[in-house]
C-alpha positions as CSV (number, residue, x, y, z in Angstrom):
1,M,39.1,9.1,-15.2
2,P,36.9,10.6,-12.4
3,V,36.7,13.9,-14.4
4,L,35.6,12.1,-17.5
5,L,33.0,10.2,-15.6
6,A,31.7,13.4,-13.9
7,M,31.4,15.1,-17.4
8,L,29.4,12.1,-18.7
9,L,27.1,12.1,-15.7
10,S,26.1,15.8,-15.9
11,V,24.1,18.0,-18.1
12,V,25.0,21.4,-19.5
13,L,21.9,23.6,-19.4
14,G,21.2,26.8,-21.5
15,A,22.2,30.3,-20.4
16,P,22.4,31.5,-17.6
17,F,22.8,28.0,-16.4
18,G,25.9,25.9,-16.8
19,E,26.6,22.4,-15.7
20,A,24.1,20.6,-13.5
21,E,24.5,17.3,-11.8
22,A,22.9,15.1,-9.1
23,R,24.1,12.2,-6.9
24,A,22.3,9.9,-4.5
25,L,23.3,10.4,-0.9
26,E,20.9,7.9,0.7
27,V,18.5,5.4,-0.8
28,D,16.0,3.4,1.1
29,T,12.2,3.4,0.5
30,G,12.8,7.1,-0.4
31,M,15.8,9.0,-1.7
32,T,18.0,11.8,-0.6
33,I,19.6,13.5,-3.6
34,E,22.2,16.2,-3.8
35,I,21.8,18.5,-6.8
36,S,24.0,21.3,-8.0
37,V,24.0,23.8,-10.9
38,D,26.4,26.4,-12.1
39,V,24.8,29.8,-12.7
40,D,26.3,32.8,-14.5
41,G,26.0,36.3,-13.1
42,G,25.0,37.6,-9.7
43,R,21.7,35.9,-8.8
44,S,20.0,36.4,-5.4
45,A,18.4,32.9,-5.3
46,V,18.3,29.7,-7.2
47,L,15.4,27.2,-6.8
48,A,15.1,23.6,-7.9
49,R,11.6,22.9,-9.1
50,V,10.9,19.1,-8.9
51,V,8.2,17.5,-11.1
52,A,7.2,14.0,-10.0
53,F,4.6,11.7,-11.6
54,A,1.9,13.1,-9.3
55,G,2.7,16.7,-10.1
56,E,5.0,19.5,-9.0
57,L,6.6,19.2,-5.6
58,P,7.4,22.3,-3.4
59,P,10.5,24.1,-4.7
60,V,13.9,23.6,-2.9
61,A,16.2,26.5,-2.3
62,L,19.8,26.0,-3.3
63,V,22.7,27.4,-1.4
64,D,25.4,29.6,-3.1
65,Q,28.8,28.1,-2.7
66,G,30.4,31.4,-3.6
67,D,31.9,30.4,-7.0
68,G,28.7,30.4,-9.0
69,R,27.8,26.9,-8.0
70,W,24.5,26.4,-6.2
71,V,23.9,23.2,-4.2
72,G,20.8,21.7,-2.5
73,I,19.3,18.5,-1.1
74,L,16.2,16.9,-2.4
75,R,14.3,14.5,-0.1
76,L,11.8,12.3,-1.9
77,S,9.5,9.9,-0.2
78,G,9.6,7.4,-3.1
79,R,12.0,6.1,-5.7
80,E,11.2,7.8,-8.9
81,D,13.2,9.4,-11.7
82,V,11.7,12.9,-11.2
83,Q,12.4,15.8,-13.4
84,V,14.2,18.9,-12.1
85,A,14.2,22.5,-13.5
86,F,16.3,25.2,-12.0
87,E,15.0,28.8,-11.5
88,A,17.5,31.6,-11.1
89,I,16.1,34.7,-9.6
90,D,17.9,38.0,-9.8
91,G,17.7,40.9,-7.3
92,G,15.0,42.7,-9.3
93,G,12.6,39.7,-9.0
94,S,12.9,38.5,-12.6
95,S,13.8,34.9,-13.2
96,D,15.1,32.4,-15.8
97,I,14.0,28.8,-15.8
98,S,16.0,25.9,-17.3
99,E,14.6,23.0,-19.2
100,L,13.5,19.9,-17.3
101,S,16.1,17.2,-16.8
102,T,15.6,13.8,-15.1
103,L,17.7,12.6,-12.2
104,T,19.3,10.0,-14.5
105,E,20.2,12.7,-17.0
106,L,21.8,14.6,-14.1
107,G,23.9,11.6,-13.1
108,V,22.0,9.5,-10.7
109,D,22.3,5.7,-11.4
110,P,19.1,4.4,-13.0
111,A,19.0,1.5,-10.6
112,V,18.7,3.9,-7.7
113,V,15.7,5.8,-9.0
114,S,13.8,2.7,-10.2
115,P,11.4,1.2,-7.7
116,T,12.9,-1.8,-5.8
117,R,12.0,-5.2,-6.9
118,P,11.6,-7.9,-4.2
119,T,14.5,-10.2,-4.0
120,T,12.5,-13.1,-2.6
121,P,9.2,-14.3,-4.0
122,P,6.2,-12.9,-2.2
123,A,4.7,-15.2,0.4
124,E,1.7,-17.1,-0.6
125,E,-1.5,-15.6,0.9
126,P,-3.0,-17.9,3.5
127,G,-5.9,-19.9,2.2
128,P,-9.0,-20.6,4.2
129,N,-8.3,-21.9,7.7
130,W,-9.4,-25.5,7.2
131,W,-9.6,-26.2,11.0
132,L,-12.0,-23.3,11.4
133,I,-14.1,-24.6,8.5
134,G,-14.1,-28.2,9.9
135,G,-15.1,-26.9,13.3
136,A,-18.0,-24.9,11.9
137,V,-19.2,-28.0,9.9
138,A,-18.9,-30.2,13.0
139,G,-20.9,-27.6,15.0
140,I,-23.6,-27.4,12.4
141,A,-23.8,-31.2,12.3
142,A,-24.0,-31.4,16.1
143,L,-26.8,-28.8,16.1
144,V,-28.8,-30.8,13.4
145,L,-28.4,-34.0,15.4
146,L,-29.5,-32.2,18.6
147,V,-32.6,-30.9,16.9
148,A,-33.3,-34.4,15.4
149,W,-32.9,-36.0,18.8
150,A,-35.2,-33.5,20.4
151,V,-37.9,-34.0,17.6
152,V,-37.6,-37.8,17.9
153,G,-37.8,-37.6,21.7
154,V,-41.0,-35.5,21.5
155,A,-42.5,-37.8,19.0
156,D,-41.7,-40.8,21.2
157,K,-43.2,-39.1,24.2
158,R,-46.4,-38.3,22.2
159,S,-46.6,-41.9,21.0
160,A,-46.0,-43.1,24.5
161,D,-48.7,-40.8,25.8
162,S,-51.0,-41.9,23.0
163,G,-50.4,-45.5,24.0
164,D,-51.4,-44.8,27.6
165,T,-54.5,-43.0,26.4
166,A,-55.4,-45.9,24.2
167,D,-55.2,-48.3,27.1
168,V,-57.5,-46.0,29.1
169,E,-59.9,-45.8,26.3
170,E,-59.9,-49.5,25.8
171,R,-60.7,-50.0,29.5
172,E,-63.5,-47.6,29.4
173,P,-65.4,-49.5,26.7
174,D,-64.9,-52.6,28.8
175,S,-66.4,-50.9,31.8
176,E,-69.4,-49.5,29.9
177,P,-70.8,-52.8,29.1
178,D,-70.6,-53.7,32.8
179,D,-72.7,-50.7,33.5
180,A,-75.1,-51.6,30.7
181,E,-75.6,-55.1,32.1
182,D,-76.7,-53.7,35.4
């Protein structure tokens, strides 16, 4: 049964590549994926070229296991079903590149590569702080009352001063007739 499952969860690439597969080692906000590919013939290096949504990532060198199988580790910062192409380089510098395959095609569970969905509903964003708004309104009202009190107090003082002046003016006319009689 495990052999059948492994065969279903791998891809056979064109020559000189054989079977390629991938499996998730660690999944959190990012992913650590182990990839492997069989390569025919004596190759001096095999690279995994990763293409994400944002573009091509730096290539990852695979390690020869000695039996034609090359293995490497991909560390991705996000959870995305990236595409992988393998490049086999021979001693002369020429290379062969495989077709692109997604991680799910190479055997990674689709639930692993999909972005996580929150299990709890998002917290409601806090609305306006009503205590702060109430305090600001109370402060403005107090300031308006203070200004009104000051204006009324000045007006009362002026009217009181006007009343004293009126008394003085009224006395003066009384005293003038006294001077006029003399």
